[in-house]
C-alpha positions in Angstrom: 117.1 175.4 148.8 114.7 172.1 147.2 116.3 170.0 146.2 115.5 169.4 142.2 114.8 165.8 141.1 116.0 165.2 137.7 113.8 163.9 134.8 114.3 159.9 134.4 116.6 159.6 131.3 114.6 159.0 127.8 115.9 155.2 127.6 113.9 154.3 131.0 110.8 155.6 129.9 110.9 153.7 126.5 111.2 150.8 128.3 108.6 151.6 130.5 106.3 152.5 127.7 106.6 149.3 125.7 106.2 147.2 128.9 103.1 148.6 129.2 102.1 147.9 125.6 103.4 144.4 125.6 101.4 143.1 128.9 97.9 144.9 126.8 98.6 143.3 123.6 99.1 140.0 126.2 96.2 141.2 127.7 94.0 141.1 124.7 95.3 138.1 123.5 94.5 136.1 126.2 91.0 137.7 126.5 90.5 136.5 122.7 91.6 133.1 123.5 89.3 132.7 126.5 86.3 133.9 124.6 87.5 131.7 121.4 87.1 129.1 124.3 84.0 130.4 125.7 82.2 129.8 122.8 83.5 126.6 121.1 82.2 125.4 125.2 79.2 127.1 125.0 78.8 125.2 121.4 79.9 121.8 122.3 78.1 121.6 125.8 75.4 124.3 126.4 72.4 122.9 124.1 72.2 125.8 122.1 69.3 126.1 120.0 69.5 123.9 116.6 65.9 122.4 116.3 63.2 124.6 114.6 61.2 124.0 117.6 64.0 125.1 119.9 63.8 128.9 121.2 65.7 132.0 119.9 69.1 133.0 121.1 69.0 136.5 121.8 71.9 136.5 119.0 70.0 135.4 116.4 67.8 137.5 115.0 70.7 140.1 114.7 73.0 137.1 112.7 70.2 136.2 110.4 69.3 139.9 109.1 71.9 142.6 109.9 74.5 141.3 107.6 72.3 140.4 105.2 70.1 143.8 104.5 73.5 145.3 104.4 75.0 143.2 101.7 71.2 143.2 99.8 71.5 147.2 100.5 75.3 147.7 99.1 74.8 145.5 96.2 71.7 146.6 95.1 70.8 147.6 91.6 68.1 149.7 90.0 64.9 147.8 87.7 65.6 147.5 84.3 61.8 147.7 83.6 58.8 149.8 85.8 56.1 147.8 87.8 53.0 147.2 85.4 50.2 145.0 85.4 51.6 143.0 83.1 54.6 142.3 85.1 52.3 141.8 88.4 51.0 139.1 86.3 54.1 137.5 85.2 55.3 137.7 88.8 52.4 136.3 89.9 52.7 132.7 88.1 55.9 132.7 89.5 55.2 133.2 93.0 52.2 130.9 92.9 54.7 128.5 91.9 57.4 129.1 93.2 56.8 131.3 97.0 53.3 130.9 98.0 54.2 127.6 100.2 56.6 129.3 102.1 55.6 133.2 102.5 51.7 132.7 101.7 49.4 134.7 99.7 46.8 137.3 100.2 44.2 136.9 102.9 46.1 133.7 103.8 50.0 133.0 105.9 51.4 129.8 105.3 51.8 127.8 107.9 55.0 126.0 106.5 56.7 129.4 106.7 55.7 130.3 109.9 57.7 126.6 111.2 60.5 127.9 109.7 63.0 129.7 111.7 63.8 131.8 110.9 60.0 132.5 110.1 59.6 133.0 106.6 57.9 137.1 105.9 54.3 136.5 105.3 54.8 138.9 102.2 50.6 139.5 102.2 50.1 140.0 106.1 50.2 143.6 107.3 52.8 143.2 109.9 55.3 141.8 107.3 54.0 144.0 104.2 55.3 147.1 105.6 58.4 146.0 106.2 58.8 144.0 102.7 57.5 147.5 101.3 60.3 149.3 102.4 63.0 147.8 101.4 64.0 148.8 97.1 63.1 146.6 94.3 66.8 146.0 94.3 67.1 144.6 97.5 64.8 142.2 97.2 65.9 141.5 93.7 69.4 140.6 95.6 67.8 138.3 98.3 65.4 136.2 95.8 68.3 135.8 93.4 71.1 134.7 96.3 69.2 132.8 99.2 69.7 133.8 102.6 71.9 130.8 104.6 70.4 129.6 107.7 67.1 130.9 106.9 65.4 128.2 104.0 65.6 130.7 101.6 66.6 128.8 98.1 68.8 131.2 95.8 67.1 131.3 92.9 69.3 132.7 90.1 70.2 129.7 88.8 66.6 128.7 88.2 64.8 131.6 87.2 65.2 134.3 84.5 66.7 137.2 85.1 63.2 138.7 84.2 60.9 136.3 86.4 63.7 137.7 89.5 62.7 141.4 88.4 59.3 140.7 88.1 58.9 139.3 91.7 61.1 142.4 93.3 58.8 144.4 92.0 55.2 142.8 93.1 56.8 142.2 96.4 57.8 145.7 96.6 54.2 146.5 95.7 52.6 144.2 98.3 51.2 147.5 100.2 49.1 148.5 97.4 46.0 147.0 95.9 46.6 144.8 93.1 44.8 144.5 90.0 42.0 141.8 90.5 43.5 139.2 87.8 46.7 139.5 89.8 44.8 138.5 93.2 43.3 135.8 91.2 46.0 134.3 90.3 47.8 134.8 93.7 44.9 133.0 95.2 44.2 130.6 93.0 43.6 127.0 94.2 43.8 128.3 98.0 40.5 127.9 100.1 38.4 131.2 101.0 39.4 131.7 104.6 36.4 130.4 106.8 34.6 132.7 109.2 36.0 133.0 112.6 32.8 131.3 115.0 33.2 132.3 118.5 31.6 129.7 121.1 29.6 131.3 124.3 
């Protein structure tokens, strides 16, 4: 007859489990400390990109856009008035004075905005207008009012009125649409007409 083995005592099992949990916790603490040490060493000795002429690190677009978009989406409000030509004209005057130097105008990119890191979106260029128009007016209002860290985008909540901020948000939300001619004239006032491209033989 085979000899039966007795299961380990209940206290012994608890001792083994607690020892495994302790090792796991210690490993997690050591891993976290090593990770922080590696990040600190990289920041001090690894020559991370700090100039706007440096190439982007892989993590920079993620850090710059994901939390900003999430915050703006979570705190977005509804516009207190609808978009119409009067709203767009008011926004165009504000945009021309405050925004065009970095974000361009219809038919014109802004070299200053393209030299920033991250690049300032050119709201009227097809490559950026689609992304901008896909955001709600409330999200655009939030970003204009509160700005964006590490991007050169200031917070306009203390320099523009709430009405001006909502006018801008509604205009930016409509950059893919055909704007009325008076609005386009205000936006492009004083900007030289684009010259035709000459292809050399």
